C-alpha positions, 0 to 999 in steps of 0.5 A: 500500499502507499503511505506517508513515512517518517523515514529518518530522524530529520525534517520531511517525509516520503510517500513508499509502498509499505506492507498492509498492516496485518491485524491480530485477533482483536484488531481492525483493518480500516481502508482510509477514506479521509485523513487530516493533517494535525499540528502534531504531524507538522512537529514530526514533519520539521522534526523539532525538539519534541519529535526527536524525543518522542519518534522513533523513524521509521513510522507511518504518522497521521491520527485524524481519520475516517474509513470503512472496516476492510476485515476484523480479527477472528475474536472482533464482535462489535465491527464488521466489514463496510462499517463507516468508523473512526478511532480513538488514537490514544491506546489505553493500557486498561491496567493503571490506576487511571484506566481502572477508574474511569480515566482512560484518556490520562492513561499513565502508559497511553500509546498513540496511534500515528506517534507510537505506532503506525498510523493513518496516512496510508491506505490501511490503518490497524486499530484495536477493536476497543478503540473503534468508533462506528460513525452515524452514516448522517455524518459526512465523510469531511467532518467524520475525519476530524472527530479527534480535533474536534473531541479536543474542543468538545471535551474543552468546552463542555468540561464545566457549565457553559450555556448562557455564559461568556466565553473567551477563546485565546488561539484560533487554531483549528482546536480553538475555532471547533471550540468557538463553534461548540461553545455557540452551539451550546448556547454560549455568548458572547464569545471573544476570540483572540488570534494574531493571525488575520487568515484565522481571525476571519474563520473565527468570525465565520465560526460565530465569535462576537468579537474577534481581537487582533492580540498583537495590536490589541491587549486581549485581556484589557479588551475583554474586561472593557466589554464585560464591564469590568468583570471578565468572561465567565469561561476562558478556553486557552488554546494556543500554548503561547506563554503570553496568552495564557497569562492574558487568559488568566487576566481576563477570567472573571473571579469565580470563573472556569479557565480550561487549558488545552494548549501546550506551552513548549517550556515552563512559564511564570504565572501570577497565582495569587492574583490570577488564580488564588484571590479569584477563586478560580477553577483551573483545568488541564484538558487532555484528549477525550474523555473515552468515549463520553466525548465521543457520543456528545460529539456525534449527538451535536453533529448530528443535530446539525448545530455545527457547520464545520465547513468553513475550517475544511479548507483544502482537500488533496491527494495524499501524494500531495501531502508536502504541498498541505504541510506547506499550506498550513505552515504559512497559516493560510489553511485550517484543516487539510484533508488528504484522500489516499485514493488521490480524488478528493471528494465533496463533503458528503458520503 
């Protein structure tokens, strides 16, 4: 089969012919219909410090996809050939304290498909039966291919009360933009969004932000406070991982409010804990991945309801062989979600 392979410990990746994965008795082989390029894939492609520590070439990478079941192992009972599926790509151990107490999403020994084992930038991908998610046929292929990052947004937004509350989103990459759409669909408002890139600012407006703040030109915290009569936002969703944005996120949070942190800083940073957390009585949450499978049920319900219009975020569709072009588009900042099709024929939204 054709696959995108990180062949060596250096920048770049190659299209290669590799063997179709062999499945075990409890595995499912999925024929990939569409895959989406994630920020993590950009790190692997560029071969940064994180990749040097985590990735062990050769590796077929990619972890956002949808497809149809091609075949199943002898002991598989919940999936069959032809099923329309995606997958939770965090493979939990099932044995640690977190797994045994309903917290598989923060498993101590988690392995991630597309990072720690071969992923979905290929014609076929092998998935454990326990990680397969059957997709309602009413959900379009293009939406089904981005369930992984959408799930991050759904988890972050719904980690606390949201309906009828003011929300600020710092960082309008794909997950931040998804979060705007989810917050709006769940009855939040007004929704403030801060972002430095003009292209993403326009997308934030399309996704339903009430106010989009040009973060280099305006102090986002001061702007949110001014627009809330000095109170601050009820909920702040930090999606950037940028140290300055994180500090501003805490500053724009109201006393007694909730801040949910998904963005990952590249190094430790300093916060004013006394004024921005302790004296505020702030609720601070670290968000990692998706709650398995609670988030998936909520996400599918939102999509089936028609409340989420994700079309503006799917900016480019191309054959998987054009992967390098898709990466360059994303690195330029002038794309949001790039979908890759192994069959080389990008389809319109729909199945």
